[in-house]
C-alpha positions in Angstrom: 62.8 201.2 80.9 63.3 198.0 83.1 63.7 198.4 86.7 66.5 200.7 87.6 68.5 200.3 90.8 67.3 196.8 91.5 70.3 194.8 93.0 70.3 191.4 94.4 70.3 191.6 98.2 69.3 188.1 98.9 72.7 186.9 100.2 72.2 189.2 103.2 70.5 188.2 106.5 67.0 189.7 107.0 67.1 193.4 108.1 65.1 196.5 107.4 68.1 198.4 106.1 70.5 198.2 103.3 73.7 199.3 105.1 72.4 200.5 108.6 70.2 203.1 110.2 72.7 205.9 109.8 73.2 205.4 106.2 69.7 204.6 105.2 68.2 207.6 107.2 70.6 209.8 105.3 69.5 208.1 101.8 65.9 208.5 102.7 65.2 211.3 105.2 68.3 213.4 104.6 68.0 213.4 100.9 64.4 214.4 101.2 65.1 217.3 103.6 67.8 218.4 101.1 65.4 218.4 98.3 62.9 220.4 100.4 65.5 223.0 101.5 67.1 223.6 98.2 63.7 223.6 96.4 62.3 225.9 98.8 65.3 228.4 98.4 64.9 228.2 94.8 61.2 229.1 95.1 62.0 232.5 96.8 63.3 234.3 93.7 64.4 233.7 90.0 68.1 234.4 90.9 68.0 232.0 93.8 66.4 229.4 91.4 69.3 229.9 89.0 71.7 229.5 91.9 70.3 226.3 93.2 69.8 224.8 89.7 73.6 225.6 89.1 74.4 223.8 92.3 72.1 220.8 91.3 73.6 220.5 88.0 77.4 220.6 89.1 77.3 219.0 92.4 74.5 216.2 91.9 73.4 215.9 88.4 76.6 215.7 86.6 78.2 213.3 89.1 75.2 211.1 89.3 75.6 210.5 85.6 79.4 209.7 86.0 78.6 207.2 88.8 76.6 205.2 86.5 79.7 204.3 84.6 81.5 203.1 87.8 79.4 199.9 87.2 80.6 199.3 83.6 83.8 201.2 82.7 86.1 201.3 85.6 87.7 197.9 85.2 88.7 195.9 82.0 86.3 193.1 82.5 83.3 195.3 82.9 84.3 197.5 79.9 84.7 194.3 77.7 81.5 193.0 78.9 79.5 196.3 78.3 81.6 197.4 75.2 78.4 198.1 73.2 76.8 200.3 75.8 80.1 202.3 75.8 81.0 202.5 72.3 78.2 201.1 70.1 75.1 202.7 71.7 76.1 206.4 71.9 76.1 206.9 68.2 72.8 205.3 67.8 71.3 207.4 70.6 72.9 210.4 69.1 71.4 209.7 65.5 67.9 209.0 67.1 68.1 212.3 69.1 69.2 214.3 66.1 66.4 212.7 63.9 63.8 213.7 66.6 65.3 217.3 66.7 65.2 217.4 62.9 61.5 216.3 62.6 60.1 217.7 66.0 62.4 220.4 67.1 63.0 221.5 70.5 59.3 220.9 71.3 59.8 217.0 70.8 63.2 216.9 72.6 61.8 218.9 75.6 58.7 216.6 75.8 60.4 213.4 75.6 63.1 214.6 78.0 60.4 215.4 80.6 58.4 212.3 80.2 61.4 209.8 80.0 62.9 211.4 83.1 59.8 211.1 85.1 59.6 207.4 84.1 63.3 207.1 85.1 62.6 208.7 88.6 59.7 206.3 89.1 61.6 203.2 88.0 64.5 204.1 90.4 61.9 204.4 93.3 60.5 201.0 92.3 63.9 199.3 92.2 65.0 200.8 95.6 61.7 199.9 97.2 62.2 196.3 95.9 65.9 196.4 97.4 64.5 197.2 100.8 61.8 194.5 100.6 64.4 191.8 99.6 66.6 192.9 102.4 63.9 192.6 104.9 62.2 189.6 103.6 65.1 187.5 101.8 63.1 184.5 101.4 60.2 186.1 99.7 59.9 186.0 96.0 57.6 187.7 93.4 56.2 191.2 93.5 54.6 193.3 96.1 51.7 194.6 93.9 50.2 196.9 96.6 53.6 198.6 97.0 54.0 198.9 93.3 50.5 200.5 92.9 51.8 203.0 95.4 55.0 203.7 93.8 53.6 203.9 90.3 50.3 205.5 91.1 51.3 208.7 92.4 53.6 209.6 89.5 50.9 208.7 86.9 48.5 210.9 88.9 51.2 213.8 88.9 51.7 213.4 85.2 48.1 213.4 84.3 47.7 216.5 86.5 50.4 218.2 84.7 49.1 217.3 81.3 45.6 218.6 82.5 47.4 222.0 83.6 48.6 222.2 79.9 51.9 224.0 80.6 53.3 225.7 77.5 56.8 225.9 78.7 59.2 223.8 80.6 62.7 225.3 81.3 61.7 228.3 79.1 61.2 225.8 76.1 58.0 224.7 74.5 56.5 221.5 75.7 53.8 219.4 74.0 50.4 219.7 75.5 47.9 216.7 75.9 44.3 217.3 76.6 43.7 215.2 79.7 40.1 215.5 81.0 39.6 216.4 84.7 37.8 213.3 85.6 40.7 211.1 84.5 42.9 213.1 86.9 40.5 212.6 89.7 40.2 208.8 88.9 44.1 208.6 89.1 44.0 210.4 92.3 41.4 208.1 93.9 43.3 205.1 92.8 46.6 206.5 94.2 45.2 207.5 97.5 43.2 204.3 97.8 46.3 202.2 97.3 48.2 204.4 99.7 45.4 203.8 102.3 45.4 200.1 101.8 49.2 199.9 102.0 49.2 202.0 105.3 46.6 199.7 106.9 48.7 196.6 105.9 51.9 198.4 107.6 49.8 199.1 110.8 48.0 195.7 110.8 50.4 193.3 109.0 48.3 190.2 110.3 49.2 187.3 107.9 51.0 189.6 105.4 54.7 190.1 106.4 55.7 193.8 106.1 59.1 194.9 104.7 60.2 196.9 107.7 60.9 200.5 108.6 63.5 201.1 105.7 60.9 200.2 103.2 58.1 202.0 104.7 60.0 205.2 105.1 61.3 205.0 101.4 57.7 204.5 100.0 56.4 207.5 102.0 59.4 209.6 101.0 58.6 208.7 97.3 54.9 209.6 97.8 55.8 212.9 99.6 58.4 214.1 96.9 56.1 213.1 94.1 53.1 214.9 95.5 55.1 218.1 96.1 56.8 218.0 92.8 53.7 217.2 90.4 50.7 218.2 92.5 51.5 220.8 95.1 53.8 223.0 93.1 51.8 224.7 90.3 54.8 225.5 88.2 56.1 222.6 86.1 59.8 223.8 86.3 59.9 224.6 89.9 58.2 221.3 90.7 60.7 219.4 88.6 63.7 220.9 90.5 62.5 219.4 93.9 62.4 215.8 92.6 65.4 216.2 90.4 67.6 217.2 93.5 66.0 214.2 95.4 66.7 211.8 92.5 70.2 212.8 91.9 71.4 212.9 95.6 69.6 209.5 96.2 71.1 207.8 93.1 74.7 208.9 94.0 74.2 207.5 97.5 72.6 204.2 96.3 75.3 203.5 93.5 77.9 204.1 96.1 76.3 201.6 98.5 76.0 198.9 95.9 79.6 199.4 94.9 80.6 199.2 98.4 78.6 196.0 98.8 80.0 194.5 95.7 83.6 194.8 97.0 82.8 194.3 100.7 85.4 191.5 100.8 88.2 194.0 100.2 90.4 194.8 97.2 90.4 192.4 94.3 93.4 191.7 92.1 91.4 191.7 88.9 89.9 195.2 89.7 92.4 196.8 92.1 91.4 200.5 91.4 87.7 200.0 91.5 87.7 197.7 94.4 89.9 200.3 96.3 87.7 203.1 95.4 84.6 201.5 96.5 85.8 200.7 100.1 83.8 202.6 102.8 87.1 204.4 103.8 87.4 205.9 100.3 84.0 207.4 100.1 85.4 210.9 99.7 87.7 209.8 97.0 84.8 208.2 95.2 82.7 211.3 95.3 85.6 213.5 94.3 86.2 211.3 91.2 82.4 211.3 90.2 82.5 215.0 90.6 85.6 215.5 88.5 84.5 213.2 85.8 81.0 214.6 85.6 82.2 218.2 85.8 85.1 217.8 83.3 82.7 216.4 80.8 80.0 219.0 80.9 82.8 221.7 81.2 84.2 220.7 77.9 80.8 220.5 76.4 80.2 224.0 77.7 83.4 225.3 76.2 82.4 223.7 72.8 79.1 225.6 73.0 80.8 228.9 73.7 83.1 228.6 70.8 80.2 227.8 68.3 78.0 230.3 66.5 74.5 230.8 67.7 73.4 228.6 64.6 74.9 225.5 66.0 73.3 225.6 69.5 70.6 222.9 68.5 73.7 220.7 68.1 74.8 221.3 71.7 71.3 220.7 72.9 71.2 217.4 71.0 74.6 216.5 72.6 73.3 217.1 76.1 70.0 215.1 75.5 72.0 212.3 74.0 74.0 212.1 77.2 70.7 212.1 79.2 69.0 209.5 77.1 72.2 207.2 76.9 72.2 207.4 80.7 68.6 206.3 81.0 69.2 203.3 78.7 72.4 202.3 80.4 70.8 202.6 83.8 68.0 200.4 82.7 70.4 197.7 81.3 73.0 197.4 84.0 70.6 197.0 87.1 69.0 194.2 85.5 72.2 192.4 84.6 73.8 189.9 87.0 77.0 191.1 88.5 80.0 188.8 87.9 81.2 186.8 90.8 84.0 188.5 92.8 87.5 187.5 92.0 89.1 185.1 94.5 
């Protein structure tokens, strides 16, 4: 999956924030605290876990999927440009998901979902970290390899650790087990911690290396912290997953809104009157309400369909849910690498 959430921020003056201290601290620190609080509440009992999971799905996960389509489906020009993603790709993803289910069953779907979503999380962190770096160092091109080693190193360590644990179930469904030797997990941990140590020294003693500012540093540290908690500190794979899922969903919603607001920072556009109005900072509550309504309506209708079906058809419902997830991952990968059209004059 190519870098998700990697916008072009080079036209803005050098600054350590994407929108300003208040918004960015909410994006980084606020979302991290939200994930810790809700994940901690869910860890108290199974009943609370189900309650937090329900809130996560309906208030964060479903709207975060809907927010993706504000980038490609809320105006006529974008819909024409991305017609294949909207109309041609879903049947292909459904066919591929159904084929995986046919040959590998729930085991294959569950395993692919966990691994692909973990990759999706990591690529989002990579893209947002690069966005902060470009905001702070607009004249600098190329990759920051040390930061990338940190951003990718900890999830790789976490996934290897999970594989070494050999969990038998993820969300009460079987998940494939890979025999990962302990020394490989230790080596991944040494690499991740070593990269973090070098990165920290560079932040504290920049010298000839320009640092990317407070926003970038805080974001990278929040990524390291939530990854460590979710994959390494929490022994249960499902409970750990909930922490990082809340973090990802809330962060994605805020970041997409910020990018939409930046896209239409010049005001309403005649070619995109509704979308450009919706993405103005003053309409942030309307934006959130529409994402909530669209995501909730879609999954509510899917739930009604599931209730009306006999138990033999439940695998079809699972295939539909995973088709939506996998389609979202692909669309998210494409749209954040595609250049945005120039604003209408």
